[in-house]
N, C-alpha and C positions, 0 to 999 in steps of 0.2 A: 399434385392436386392444387387447384387455384384457391386462393384465400376466399373465405365466404364474405358475403354481405350480411352484416349483423344488424338486427332490428331490436330495439328495446320496446317491449309490449307490456303495458300495464292494464289493459282492459278498457281504456278510454277510447272514445271515437277517434280522437286525434292519433292515437297510436295505431289503430287499425287502418286509418288512412295512410299512415306511414308504411304499413305493411303492403298496402296496394301499390304505393309508389316504388317500394323496394322490390316487389315481385316483378314489376315491369323492368326495373334496372338490372336485376339479376338475369332475366331472360336476355336483355340487350347485351350484357357483358359476358354471358355464358358462365355465370357464377352460381355456386350453391347459396341458398338462403338459410340463414341461421336466426331463429326467433328465440329471444331470451326474455324471461320474466324473472325479476328479482325483487324481493321484498322481505322485510323482517317479519311480516304477518303472513299467516297461512291462508286465511280465507277473507273474502271481500263481499260487500253488498253495498247498495246505495244507488241513487239516481245518476251518479257521475259515470257509471259504467256504460259502455256502448250498448245500443239496443240489442245487437246480436248476442251480447254476453248476458244482459238482463233477462233474456228469454229462456235461459237455461234453468232447469228445475232445481230447487234447493239452494244450498249455499254454494257460492262460486269459489273455486280454488284456482291457484296458478296454473295447474294442469288444464283446467277447463278453459281458461283464457287463451292459452297457447293452442289448444285444440281448435277453438274457433278461428284463431288467426291463421293456423296452418291450412284449414279448410278454405278459408277466404283466399289465401295466396294460391292454392291449388286450383280453385275455380277461375281465378284471374289468369293464371299462366299454367296451362296443363303441361305436365312433364317436368316441372321445375323440381329440383332437388331441395327438399325442405327438412331441416332438423330443428328440434326444440330442446330447451333446457330451462328448468325451474331451479332457482337458487334462493336460499334463505340468507339474504345479505342486502346491504344497502345498494340500491340501483346504480348510483354513481360509481361505486367501487367496482361492481361487476362489469359495467359497460366499458370503463376505462381499462380494466384488465383484458376484456375481450378485444379491445382495439389493438393490442400488441400482435394479434395474429388475424387481423381482418383486412379486407380490401377497403372497407369503409364501415362506419357505424351510422345507422339511420335512426333518428328520434323524431317524435312528434313535437308540436309547438307547445302543448300544455299537457300536464299530467292530471291527476285527480286530487290534487292537494286542496287545502282549505282556502288558499288565496285565489278565488275564482277569477279575479280581474287581472292576474299576472299575464303579461304579454308573451312571456316565454317561461316555461316551467324551470324550476331550479335544477332539476336533473339534466334537462337538455342543455342548459347554460353551462353547468359544471363539466359535462362531457365534452362540449365544444371547446372548452377552455383547456382541458387537460389530456385529451385523447392522443394516442400515438399515431393515429391514421386519420385520413379525412373523415369529417363528421358532417352528415347531411341533416339539416333541420327541414323537415318536409312541410314547408309553408305553401300557401297559395293554392292555385287551381291544380288538382290532381288529374285533370283530363289527360289521357295518354298522348293526345295530339300536341299538348303544350310543350313536350320535350323536343319537338321538332321546330320550335319557333326561334331558336338561337341560344347561344351561350354568351354570358357577359362575365368579364373578369376585371377586377380592379388591379391596376398596375402601379407599382411603386417605382422608386428610382433604380432598383436593380432587379434582375430576374429572380423569380422565386419558384418554389415547388408548386404554388397555386397556378402559376402561369403554365407550367408544363402539364399540370392536371387539366387545365382548361383546353389546351391544345388537343389532348387525347380525347376529351369528351366531345368537343366540337367535331373532330374527325369521325368518331364512332357514330354520332348522330347525323353526320353529313349536313351540318348546318353552319351558318356563318358564326364567327367569333367576334364579338364587339369588345375591344380593349379600351377601358376608360382610364384616363390619367387626368386627375384634377389638379389645378394649380391656383395659387393666390398671389396677390401682389400686396404684401404688407405695407401699409402707409408709412410706418415708422422707418422703413428702409429706403424710401424713395426721395427724401428731402435733399440730402447732401451727397449721396453716393454718386461719384462721377460717371459710372457706367449706366446708372438708371435715371439720370437726370432728364434725358431726352424723351424716351417713350418706354417707361418701365413695364407697362402692361404687355407690350409687344415682346420685350426681352424675356419676361417670364413665360409667355405663351410659347415662344420659340424654344426655350429651354425644355419645357414640358414635352413639346413635340419631339425634340431630339432624344429625350429619355425614353419616350414611347417607341420610337423607331429602333433604338438600341435594344430595348427589352424584347422586341418582337423579331429580332434578327434571326433567331433560330426557329422560327415558326415553320411548320411543314409547308413545302411549296404549293401543295394542292389545297391548302386551307384558305377559305374566303375570309379575309380579315377586314374588319371595319374599325378604323382608328378614331378615337374621340378624345380630344383634349378640351377641357371645359374649365372655366374660371368659377371657383366657388368650393363649397363643401363636398368632399369626396363621398361622404355618406348620403347626402341629398341626391347627388348625381347617380349613384348606384341604385338608390331606391327608385328613382324615376325610370332607370333602365330596366329594373326588375318587373315593371308592369307589362312589358312585352317580351320577356325572356322565358325560356324553359328551364334555365339553370343559371344561378349567380354564384360565382366562385371568388372567394377572398382568401387571403393568406393569414397565417398566424405565426408571428415570430416570437422567439424567446429572448428578451432583452438581457444584456449582461447584468449579472448580480441580482436578477429578479426571477421569481418563480413564474410559472405559466399564468398568463392573463390575456384578456381580450382588450383591444383598444376601442376607442369611441366609435370608429367607423363600423367595426364588427358588431358592436352592441346595437347600433342603429339598424343595420340590415337584418340581424337576427330577430329583432323585435318587430320590425315593420315591413320586411321584404314581402313582395307579392308573388314570389315563386320559390321553389326549393333553393336553399342557400347551403353551399358547401364551404366549410372552414378547413383549409389545408395547412397543416403545420409544416414549417421548415424543419429539416433534419437538425 
């Protein structure tokens, strides 16, 4: 049996939109959909609930929230295998535990917490940082046609699990893959270095282009690749690319002697990306 696509559902409009996106993805990949609601509280009320949930009579329970989410997924993709589970536990803990046996975990951009102006909810950020499988933050336009506009992946100096994930997603969607490698020419390294004295910008650009070619050497031969090396901030370049993408893929590495954490680029795209963002952990 294939691993499920897991969605964290808290009853907010953002989480129900994540269910919409995940239902389309589960159908595309031929995966079962697993909807999970986790909270230390049993019942909920208040204007932060999605309209579909607020319309329910009486007090709203976790079971009610998942019933609405499952019906919504079924209407969107008929015949989809959908299971649900309510757990009385911290959402972060439950979703990270679920990630051990999931194809991916999908979360919305915001929850129903008190910090209304947060760009990314604390649960989503924590899961993206610590999950054992890819995590999708369902940002941007959820129009089903958007997934066919192309996949973008941020490329580092060496091949990563994120790059392999991007290959597979672009092939499945039958769309081009745009691989972005950013580079910079630090001014403090150009003054006296004999190899950089002539044209330092060109040498940095050529080095980045060579790294990109090497990273893409194992790309499937039938995949349409678009290579992009750009001078400047990797985060800014990926954000710009996300405006026209159906999916943005970035990696997450575990540095030596440090626990799980997200770098600056990951924070930028998770908070400001214009399309769904996938964080893929390296083994």
